[in-house]
C-alpha positions as CSV (number, residue, x, y, z in Angstrom):
1,M,-6.1,-3.5,-6.5
2,D,-2.4,-3.7,-6.2
3,F,-1.8,-3.2,-10.0
4,V,-3.9,0.4,-9.7
5,F,-1.9,1.5,-6.2
6,V,1.5,1.0,-8.5
7,V,0.4,2.3,-11.4
8,A,-1.0,5.8,-9.4
9,M,2.2,5.9,-7.5
10,G,4.2,5.6,-10.3
11,L,2.7,8.6,-12.0
12,E,2.8,10.9,-8.6
13,L,6.5,10.1,-8.5
14,G,7.2,10.7,-12.3
15,L,5.4,14.0,-11.9
16,K,7.1,14.7,-8.7
17,V,10.6,14.3,-10.3
18,L,9.5,15.8,-13.8
19,A,8.4,19.0,-11.2
20,E,11.0,18.8,-8.7
21,G,14.2,17.0,-9.3
22,M,15.3,14.0,-8.4
23,L,18.6,14.7,-6.5
24,F,20.5,18.1,-7.5
25,T,17.9,20.5,-7.1
26,P,16.8,22.4,-3.9
27,K,13.6,20.5,-3.8
28,A,15.0,17.2,-4.8
29,L,12.9,14.1,-3.7
30,I,15.8,12.3,-2.3
31,R,16.7,15.6,-0.1
32,D,14.3,14.5,2.9
33,L,13.1,11.5,4.3
34,S,9.4,11.5,2.8
35,G,10.7,11.5,-0.4
36,M,13.1,8.4,0.2
37,L,10.5,6.5,1.7
38,D,7.9,7.0,-1.0
39,I,10.1,5.7,-3.4
40,F,11.1,2.9,-1.2
41,I,7.3,1.9,-0.9
42,F,7.1,2.0,-4.7
43,V,10.1,-0.1,-5.3
44,V,8.6,-2.7,-2.7
45,S,4.9,-2.4,-4.1
46,L,6.5,-2.8,-7.5
47,I,8.7,-5.9,-6.6
48,W,5.4,-7.0,-5.2
49,V,3.3,-6.6,-7.9
50,C,6.0,-8.8,-10.3
51,W,6.5,-11.4,-8.2
52,M,3.0,-11.5,-6.8
53,P,1.1,-15.3,-6.7
54,Q,-1.7,-15.9,-8.8
55,V,-4.9,-16.3,-6.7
56,S,-7.0,-19.0,-8.1
57,E,-10.5,-17.9,-6.1
58,E,-11.2,-15.2,-4.3
59,K,-12.3,-15.7,-0.8
60,S,-15.0,-13.7,1.1
61,L,-15.0,-12.8,4.8
62,F,-18.6,-14.2,5.1
63,D,-18.2,-17.2,2.9
64,N,-17.1,-20.1,4.9
65,N,-17.6,-20.3,8.8
66,S,-19.3,-16.7,8.5
67,S,-20.5,-17.0,12.2
68,K,-17.0,-17.5,13.6
69,N,-15.5,-14.7,10.9
70,L,-18.2,-12.1,12.3
71,L,-17.6,-13.0,16.0
72,I,-13.6,-12.5,15.3
73,I,-14.7,-9.2,13.7
74,I,-17.0,-7.9,16.5
75,E,-14.0,-8.9,19.2
76,I,-11.6,-6.9,17.3
77,E,-13.9,-3.9,16.7
78,N,-14.4,-4.5,20.9
79,S,-10.9,-4.5,21.5
80,C,-9.9,-1.2,19.7
81,R,-13.0,0.5,21.3
82,N,-11.8,-0.4,24.9
83,S,-8.1,0.3,24.0
84,I,-8.8,4.2,23.0
C-alpha cells in the first residue's frame, strides 16, 4: 500500500511541477507552506519505501488473542466517543 501512495503522490507532484512550476513562477510549488509540506511528506515516504523492512507475514488484527484485541478496539472507540 505504501508503494501505491508514493507512486500516486509522485505523479501528483510531477503534474503540479509541470503545470505550475517548481520555484520561479507565481504559482510555484515551493512558494507556500502546503507545497513544502507536500514535498516533505513525499520525500519521507519515498525514503521509507526504499528502506522499508521486509515483513515475513502479515498479522491480522484478529489472528491471535482476538478477544483481547476486540476489547482494546471497543475501549478505544468508547474513549473517542466520550471525548467528543
